[in-house]
Backbone and ligand atoms as CSV (ligand in chain L), in Angstrom:
chain,resi,resn,atom,element,x,y,z
A,1,UNK,N,N,128.516,94.489,71.748
A,1,UNK,CA,C,127.450,94.997,70.863
A,1,UNK,C,C,126.692,93.810,70.268
A,2,UNK,N,N,125.410,93.823,70.397
A,2,UNK,CA,C,124.589,92.723,69.889
A,2,UNK,C,C,124.056,93.092,68.506
A,3,UNK,N,N,124.286,92.226,67.516
A,3,UNK,CA,C,123.818,92.533,66.165
A,3,UNK,C,C,122.298,92.647,66.121
A,4,UNK,N,N,121.792,93.571,65.327
A,4,UNK,CA,C,120.339,93.776,65.224
A,4,UNK,C,C,119.587,92.514,64.838
A,5,UNK,N,N,120.208,91.664,63.980
A,5,UNK,CA,C,119.503,90.457,63.548
A,5,UNK,C,C,119.329,89.477,64.716
A,6,UNK,N,N,120.295,89.472,65.662
A,6,UNK,CA,C,120.161,88.626,66.843
A,6,UNK,C,C,118.998,89.105,67.699
A,7,UNK,N,N,118.909,90.414,67.866
A,7,UNK,CA,C,117.810,90.984,68.646
A,7,UNK,C,C,116.482,90.637,67.994
A,8,UNK,N,N,116.465,90.707,66.668
A,8,UNK,CA,C,115.256,90.371,65.922
A,8,UNK,C,C,114.875,88.909,66.146
A,9,UNK,N,N,115.879,88.028,66.125
A,9,UNK,CA,C,115.623,86.594,66.317
A,9,UNK,C,C,115.041,86.333,67.711
A,10,UNK,N,N,115.641,86.978,68.707
A,10,UNK,CA,C,115.161,86.784,70.069
A,10,UNK,C,C,113.743,87.342,70.206
A,11,UNK,N,N,113.509,88.461,69.572
A,11,UNK,CA,C,112.178,89.057,69.632
A,11,UNK,C,C,111.143,88.111,69.041
A,12,UNK,N,N,111.517,87.456,67.936
A,12,UNK,CA,C,110.575,86.550,67.280
A,12,UNK,C,C,110.364,85.277,68.084
A,13,UNK,N,N,111.381,84.890,68.879
A,13,UNK,CA,C,111.285,83.665,69.670
A,13,UNK,C,C,110.613,83.911,71.016
A,14,UNK,N,N,110.416,85.169,71.349
A,14,UNK,CA,C,109.856,85.505,72.649
A,14,UNK,C,C,108.338,85.595,72.567
A,15,UNK,N,N,107.698,84.906,73.483
A,15,UNK,CA,C,106.246,85.007,73.581
A,15,UNK,C,C,105.915,86.063,74.621
A,16,UNK,N,N,105.432,87.197,74.161
A,16,UNK,CA,C,105.219,88.321,75.069
A,16,UNK,C,C,104.128,88.012,76.101
A,17,UNK,N,N,103.202,87.135,75.744
A,17,UNK,CA,C,102.161,86.769,76.711
A,17,UNK,C,C,102.771,85.985,77.870
A,18,UNK,N,N,103.683,85.073,77.555
A,18,UNK,CA,C,104.357,84.310,78.597
A,18,UNK,C,C,105.254,85.208,79.433
A,19,UNK,N,N,105.932,86.109,78.746
A,19,UNK,CA,C,106.870,87.014,79.413
A,19,UNK,C,C,106.140,87.875,80.448
A,20,UNK,N,N,105.123,88.571,80.004
A,20,UNK,CA,C,104.380,89.445,80.915
A,20,UNK,C,C,103.559,88.614,81.889
A,21,UNK,N,N,103.134,87.424,81.421
A,21,UNK,CA,C,102.338,86.543,82.260
A,21,UNK,C,C,103.074,86.027,83.487
A,22,UNK,N,N,104.388,86.135,83.479
A,22,UNK,CA,C,105.164,85.775,84.668
A,22,UNK,C,C,104.902,86.742,85.811
A,23,UNK,N,N,104.612,87.976,85.471
A,23,UNK,CA,C,104.433,89.021,86.482
A,23,UNK,C,C,102.970,89.396,86.685
A,24,UNK,N,N,102.199,89.297,85.619
A,24,UNK,CA,C,100.827,89.795,85.629
A,24,UNK,C,C,99.872,88.659,85.271
A,25,UNK,N,N,98.781,88.544,86.009
A,25,UNK,CA,C,97.758,87.560,85.656
A,25,UNK,C,C,96.996,88.069,84.442
A,26,UNK,N,N,97.209,87.412,83.312
A,26,UNK,CA,C,96.573,87.854,82.072
A,26,UNK,C,C,95.363,86.992,81.765
A,27,UNK,N,N,94.319,87.662,81.300
A,27,UNK,CA,C,93.084,86.973,80.962
A,27,UNK,C,C,92.837,87.114,79.476
A,28,UNK,N,N,92.557,85.984,78.812
A,28,UNK,CA,C,92.335,86.027,77.369
A,28,UNK,C,C,90.986,86.640,77.060
A,29,UNK,N,N,91.003,87.633,76.211
A,29,UNK,CA,C,89.748,88.252,75.762
A,29,UNK,C,C,89.817,88.366,74.246
A,30,UNK,N,N,89.312,87.346,73.578
A,30,UNK,CA,C,89.379,87.332,72.119
A,30,UNK,C,C,90.806,87.156,71.649
A,31,UNK,N,N,91.264,88.091,70.820
A,31,UNK,CA,C,92.611,87.982,70.251
A,31,UNK,C,C,93.664,88.613,71.142
A,32,UNK,N,N,93.233,89.202,72.255
A,32,UNK,CA,C,94.189,89.870,73.129
A,32,UNK,C,C,94.080,89.337,74.555
A,33,UNK,N,N,95.004,89.764,75.392
A,33,UNK,CA,C,94.995,89.427,76.811
A,33,UNK,C,C,94.967,90.719,77.608
A,34,UNK,N,N,94.240,90.700,78.709
A,34,UNK,CA,C,94.199,91.889,79.544
A,34,UNK,C,C,94.634,91.529,80.959
A,35,UNK,N,N,95.165,92.534,81.647
A,35,UNK,CA,C,95.597,92.330,83.021
A,35,UNK,C,C,95.847,93.663,83.694
A,36,UNK,N,N,96.162,93.589,84.989
A,36,UNK,CA,C,96.461,94.800,85.728
A,36,UNK,C,C,97.830,95.328,85.294
A,37,UNK,N,N,97.893,96.620,85.102
A,37,UNK,CA,C,99.118,97.248,84.607
A,37,UNK,C,C,100.250,97.089,85.613
A,38,UNK,N,N,101.449,96.819,85.089
A,38,UNK,CA,C,102.645,96.693,85.930
A,38,UNK,C,C,103.239,98.056,86.238
A,39,UNK,N,N,102.762,99.065,85.524
A,39,UNK,CA,C,103.425,100.367,85.583
A,39,UNK,C,C,102.695,101.386,86.446
A,40,UNK,N,N,101.429,101.165,86.704
A,40,UNK,CA,C,100.703,102.075,87.580
A,40,UNK,C,C,99.672,101.275,88.379
A,41,UNK,N,N,99.367,101.743,89.597
A,41,UNK,CA,C,98.403,101.013,90.434
A,41,UNK,C,C,96.987,101.129,89.887
A,42,UNK,N,N,96.277,100.021,89.833
A,42,UNK,CA,C,94.902,100.056,89.345
A,42,UNK,C,C,94.157,98.826,89.828
A,43,UNK,N,N,92.830,98.931,89.826
A,43,UNK,CA,C,91.985,97.818,90.244
A,43,UNK,C,C,91.253,97.194,89.071
A,44,UNK,N,N,91.119,97.963,87.987
A,44,UNK,CA,C,90.471,97.459,86.781
A,44,UNK,C,C,91.531,97.296,85.689
A,45,UNK,N,N,91.629,96.112,85.100
A,45,UNK,CA,C,92.687,95.865,84.113
A,45,UNK,C,C,92.617,96.791,82.905
A,46,UNK,N,N,93.696,97.478,82.619
A,46,UNK,CA,C,93.736,98.287,81.403
A,46,UNK,C,C,94.979,97.989,80.573
A,47,UNK,N,N,95.701,96.974,81.000
A,47,UNK,CA,C,96.865,96.549,80.219
A,47,UNK,C,C,96.407,95.522,79.194
A,48,UNK,N,N,96.686,95.803,77.935
A,48,UNK,CA,C,96.287,94.906,76.853
A,48,UNK,C,C,97.532,94.379,76.153
A,49,UNK,N,N,97.624,93.046,76.044
A,49,UNK,CA,C,98.749,92.420,75.358
A,49,UNK,C,C,98.219,91.789,74.079
A,50,UNK,N,N,98.854,92.121,72.971
A,50,UNK,CA,C,98.419,91.612,71.669
A,50,UNK,C,C,99.473,90.659,71.122
A,51,UNK,N,N,99.220,89.335,71.259
A,51,UNK,CA,C,100.216,88.351,70.811
A,51,UNK,C,C,100.540,88.457,69.328
A,52,UNK,N,N,99.562,88.777,68.508
A,52,UNK,CA,C,99.785,88.832,67.063
A,52,UNK,C,C,100.819,89.892,66.704
A,53,UNK,N,N,100.860,90.948,67.498
A,53,UNK,CA,C,101.826,92.018,67.233
A,53,UNK,C,C,102.987,91.979,68.216
A,54,UNK,N,N,102.900,91.062,69.211
A,54,UNK,CA,C,103.946,90.957,70.237
A,54,UNK,C,C,104.178,92.307,70.919
A,55,UNK,N,N,103.085,92.979,71.252
A,55,UNK,CA,C,103.187,94.285,71.896
A,55,UNK,C,C,102.186,94.390,73.032
A,56,UNK,N,N,102.476,95.320,73.936
A,56,UNK,CA,C,101.548,95.599,75.017
A,56,UNK,C,C,101.211,97.077,75.026
A,57,UNK,N,N,100.056,97.389,75.592
A,57,UNK,CA,C,99.678,98.790,75.745
A,57,UNK,C,C,98.768,98.918,76.939
A,58,UNK,N,N,99.019,99.952,77.749
A,58,UNK,CA,C,98.137,100.240,78.869
A,58,UNK,C,C,97.285,101.442,78.528
A,59,UNK,N,N,95.984,101.252,78.627
A,59,UNK,CA,C,95.080,102.344,78.306
A,59,UNK,C,C,94.849,103.248,79.515
A,60,UNK,N,N,95.477,102.894,80.637
A,60,UNK,CA,C,95.394,103.739,81.814
A,60,UNK,C,C,96.500,104.780,81.845
A,61,UNK,N,N,97.751,104.321,81.731
A,61,UNK,CA,C,98.880,105.245,81.842
A,61,UNK,C,C,99.601,105.452,80.515
A,62,UNK,N,N,99.223,104.681,79.487
A,62,UNK,CA,C,99.775,104.922,78.164
A,62,UNK,C,C,101.074,104.198,77.860
A,63,UNK,N,N,101.566,103.397,78.816
A,63,UNK,CA,C,102.824,102.696,78.571
A,63,UNK,C,C,102.625,101.650,77.463
A,64,UNK,N,N,103.594,101.550,76.573
A,64,UNK,CA,C,103.449,100.646,75.449
A,64,UNK,C,C,104.818,100.178,74.977
A,65,UNK,N,N,104.841,99.075,74.255
A,65,UNK,CA,C,106.123,98.613,73.731
A,65,UNK,C,C,106.099,97.141,73.389
A,66,UNK,N,N,107.306,96.593,73.191
A,66,UNK,CA,C,107.436,95.172,72.882
A,66,UNK,C,C,108.099,94.458,74.050
A,67,UNK,N,N,108.542,93.225,73.817
A,67,UNK,CA,C,109.099,92.412,74.906
A,67,UNK,C,C,110.311,93.087,75.558
A,68,UNK,N,N,111.126,93.718,74.751
A,68,UNK,CA,C,112.327,94.351,75.303
A,68,UNK,C,C,111.949,95.567,76.141
A,69,UNK,N,N,111.009,96.326,75.616
A,69,UNK,CA,C,110.552,97.492,76.373
A,69,UNK,C,C,109.977,97.043,77.708
A,70,UNK,N,N,109.272,95.913,77.685
A,70,UNK,CA,C,108.697,95.404,78.926
A,70,UNK,C,C,109.794,95.083,79.937
A,71,UNK,N,N,110.841,94.407,79.473
A,71,UNK,CA,C,111.956,94.077,80.364
A,71,UNK,C,C,112.560,95.319,80.983
A,72,UNK,N,N,112.723,96.326,80.176
A,72,UNK,CA,C,113.299,97.582,80.667
A,72,UNK,C,C,112.370,98.255,81.652
A,73,UNK,N,N,111.097,98.345,81.287
A,73,UNK,CA,C,110.127,99.093,82.082
A,73,UNK,C,C,109.769,98.369,83.371
A,74,UNK,N,N,109.481,97.087,83.257
A,74,UNK,CA,C,108.941,96.371,84.405
A,74,UNK,C,C,110.039,95.929,85.360
A,75,UNK,N,N,111.198,95.586,84.834
A,75,UNK,CA,C,112.251,95.050,85.674
A,75,UNK,C,C,113.321,96.079,85.963
A,76,UNK,N,N,113.336,97.153,85.160
A,76,UNK,CA,C,114.296,98.211,85.388
A,76,UNK,C,C,115.738,97.753,85.294
A,77,UNK,N,N,115.989,96.776,84.449
A,77,UNK,CA,C,117.339,96.230,84.346
A,77,UNK,C,C,118.103,96.897,83.212
A,78,UNK,N,N,119.401,97.112,83.422
A,78,UNK,CA,C,120.215,97.631,82.323
A,78,UNK,C,C,120.353,96.595,81.212
A,79,UNK,N,N,120.298,95.327,81.593
A,79,UNK,CA,C,120.329,94.275,80.586
A,79,UNK,C,C,119.206,93.280,80.879
A,80,UNK,N,N,118.572,92.847,79.823
A,80,UNK,CA,C,117.487,91.896,79.982
A,80,UNK,C,C,117.964,90.535,79.501
A,81,UNK,N,N,117.923,89.574,80.412
A,81,UNK,CA,C,118.299,88.224,80.029
A,81,UNK,C,C,117.048,87.472,79.612
A,82,UNK,N,N,116.968,87.189,78.347
A,82,UNK,CA,C,115.763,86.590,77.780
A,82,UNK,C,C,115.786,85.068,77.922
A,83,UNK,N,N,116.934,84.508,78.343
A,83,UNK,CA,C,117.083,83.058,78.357
A,83,UNK,C,C,115.993,82.317,79.118
A,84,UNK,N,N,115.581,82.913,80.245
A,84,UNK,CA,C,114.610,82.216,81.075
A,84,UNK,C,C,113.201,82.313,80.510
A,85,UNK,N,N,112.996,83.182,79.546
A,85,UNK,CA,C,111.649,83.379,79.036
A,85,UNK,C,C,111.501,82.969,77.586
A,86,UNK,N,N,112.615,82.799,76.896
A,86,UNK,CA,C,112.538,82.413,75.492
A,86,UNK,C,C,113.513,81.286,75.239
A,87,UNK,N,N,113.392,80.665,74.100
A,87,UNK,CA,C,114.233,79.518,73.803
A,87,UNK,C,C,115.583,79.946,73.242
A,88,UNK,N,N,115.757,81.223,73.016
A,88,UNK,CA,C,116.988,81.714,72.417
A,88,UNK,C,C,117.928,82.275,73.484
A,89,UNK,N,N,119.183,81.981,73.352
A,89,UNK,CA,C,120.160,82.532,74.284
A,89,UNK,C,C,120.455,83.994,73.942
A,90,UNK,N,N,120.824,84.716,74.943
A,90,UNK,CA,C,121.272,86.075,74.672
A,90,UNK,C,C,120.857,87.062,75.731
A,91,UNK,N,N,121.723,87.965,76.049
A,91,UNK,CA,C,121.403,89.067,76.940
A,91,UNK,C,C,121.331,90.329,76.092
A,92,UNK,N,N,120.263,91.034,76.248
A,92,UNK,CA,C,120.018,92.154,75.346
A,92,UNK,C,C,120.169,93.486,76.050
A,93,UNK,N,N,120.798,94.391,75.384
A,93,UNK,CA,C,120.957,95.727,75.945
A,93,UNK,C,C,119.635,96.452,76.034
A,94,UNK,N,N,119.475,97.177,77.086
A,94,UNK,CA,C,118.243,97.927,77.285
A,94,UNK,C,C,118.461,99.339,76.785
A,95,UNK,N,N,118.500,99.485,75.502
A,95,UNK,CA,C,118.876,100.778,74.936
A,95,UNK,C,C,117.792,101.357,74.038
A,96,UNK,N,N,116.705,100.581,73.872
A,96,UNK,CA,C,115.698,101.057,72.929
A,96,UNK,C,C,114.827,102.108,73.579
A,97,UNK,N,N,114.553,103.174,72.881
A,97,UNK,CA,C,113.694,104.221,73.448
A,97,UNK,C,C,112.264,103.721,73.618
A,98,UNK,N,N,111.580,104.241,74.613
A,98,UNK,CA,C,110.187,103.884,74.833
A,98,UNK,C,C,109.339,104.711,73.873
A,99,UNK,N,N,108.560,104.005,73.097
A,99,UNK,CA,C,107.717,104.695,72.122
A,99,UNK,C,C,106.356,104.997,72.724
A,100,UNK,N,N,105.885,106.179,72.452
A,100,UNK,CA,C,104.588,106.572,73.015
A,100,UNK,C,C,103.465,106.101,72.112
L,1,ZN,ZN,ZN,99.354,101.520,83.195
């Protein structure tokens, strides 16, 4: 069982733009980044990543969440190992519900 404060620390150390940027070519548009959605096929970018809030949202299919949700959704892993993407050690359980 991973303590909530550890998850919080990893979340704060994780750069969601870098995380999603590993899979998706993100383009900076003002305070946000846009790219092709990882969750549904599309030709026009509707995935918006907001670094200030460390969240993503797709205006095409409605998928949304934070770095952990992304790991669950995009990689489909029961556990997300954040080590390769953040400076903090830890494997996080993929147990958080997807918020609409
Ligand atoms: Zn989408």
